N, C-alpha and C positions, 0 to 999 in steps of 0.2 A: 542739517536742517530738519526740524521736526515737522512732519507732514500731518495734515488732518486725516483722521480715520473716518471713512464713509460708513454711515449707519444704515442698518436694515431699512429697506424702502428705496435706497439709492439704486438707480438703474445700473451703474457700473458693477454692482455686486451680482447682477443677473446676466451679464455679458460673458460669452465664452472668450477666453483670452487667446491671444495669438503668440506663436513662437516668435522669437527675435533672432537677429543676426548679431555677430560679434561687433559690428559697427553701429549698434543701437546708440542713438545720441545720448551722450553723458551717462553711459551705463554705470560706471564706477561711482559717480556722484549720486545717482539714484539709489544704488545699492547701499551706499553709506547713509543716505537719508532714511532708507527703510530700517537700517540698524538703529539709528538714532530714535526713530519713531517707536520701534519695538521696545527699546529700553525705557523710553519716557512713559510708555503706557503700561509697563510691567507685564508684557505678554511673553509668550514663549515661541510664537510663530506669527508671521505676517505675510500675506500674499499681496502682490501688486494691486489687484482690484480694490483691496481695502484702503488703498491710498490714492485711488482714482485712476489707475492705469490698467487697461485690459491687455496686459502682457504677461507671459508665463515666467514670473520671477517670484520666488518664495525665499524668505530667510527664517531659519529656525535656530534657537539657542536654548538648549535644555539644561544648561548649567544650574539655573535657578531651582530646578526640581531634583538635583543630584543627591539631595539628602534622602529622598524616597527611592530614586533610581540611580544608584552610584555608577552604573555603567555609562551614564551620560555626562559625567563630570567633564567639563571643558568641551562639550559637544556644541559646535557652532558651525553652521553650514548654509551655503547659498545653493539653491536649486534653480537652474535656468532651463526653460523649455521642458519642464517636468511633465511626465505622463505616467499613469499607472497602467501597466501592460497586462497584469494578471493578479488575481486575488487567490489567497489560500482558502481552504475549505472551512477552517475553524473560525468562529466568531466570538466576540466578547462584548458585553455591555459595560459602558463606563460613562461617567459624567463628563460633559464638555461644556465649555463656555466659549465666548468669542468677543473680541474687541469690537466687532461690528454689531453685536447684539448685547450691549451692556445690561447686566442685571438678570440675564436669563442663563440658567444652567439646567441641562437635561441629560438624561441617559441616552446614549446613541449606541446601537449595535453596529460593530464594524469587524471586518476580517482581521485576524491577528497577524497575518503575513501578507505582504504585497510584493510584487515585482515592479520596479520603477526604472524608467529611463530618464536621464536628465543630463545636463551639462553643469560643470562647476564654473567658477568665475573665469577660468582660463579657457573655457569652452571645450574642455576635455569631456568626452562622452563617457557616461557610466550606465551600466545595466546590471542591476543587482536585486536580490531578494532582501527585504527588510522586515524584521519582526519586532515584537515588543511594543513598548509605548511609542517609540519613534514611528512605527507603522501607523498608529492612530493619528499622531500629529500630522504626518505627511498626508494622510487621507483627508483630514480636516482642511489643511491648507490647499491641497490640490483640488478639493471640491470648489474652493473659491475660483480657481482657474476655469472651472466648468460652469460657473454661474449658479452654484449650489451653496446654500448655507446649512449649518447643522440642524436648524429647525425644520428643514425639509426632510430630514432623516429620522425624526422622532415619530412615535406611534400616533395614529390619528386622535386617540383620546388625549394624550399629552399635548398635542398641538391645539386641541380645543381649549385645554386648560391655560395655555399661554397666549391664546389669541389676543386677549386684552393687552398684554405686555407688548406683543408685536405691533399691534395697532398704535399703541402709545408711541413707539419708536418712529413709526411712519409719520406721525403727527408732530414730531419734534419734541416730544416729552422725554428727554434723555438726561440721565444722571450718570456721569462718569468723570474721572479725574484727568482726562486728557483731551487734547484738541480733537474736535470731530466736525464732520460736515454732513449735511442732509441733502439728498437729491444730487 
């Protein structure tokens, strides 16, 4: 089922998400719905808060960008109860966009390596260092789990320049090709 994507200004995007247990109600159905929603909206990552639930679930599929990043061909993964434990020292600036902030793209500085802990769909625990573009995508998606959107991470000057676009989103002036929900 395609779920509506909550747009900037919605409170659920500012809530800190909670870890879940393996008996979370209808977990497999919810994850399947997140995949359907991600593909319908042409995204590469989606966090549960973006579809209205403040739980720590993220889905990422990088196959769509494998022409630019061949190492991610067929990369498709679910992250449950994900947390960033440590950041590497090197940073890099790169443009980001977000399904919850349609029409806004800005450069964001992020560490190039991160250490993450998470569970997969079978609730097997993982603790690993991740680098490259995947580290950026995970940071972006895991930010949603902490109530943070990428616009919070741009320079004050750039934030001033996009303030009108952000305000338009909070007022319901949204242009996108997928189902969405305000507030």
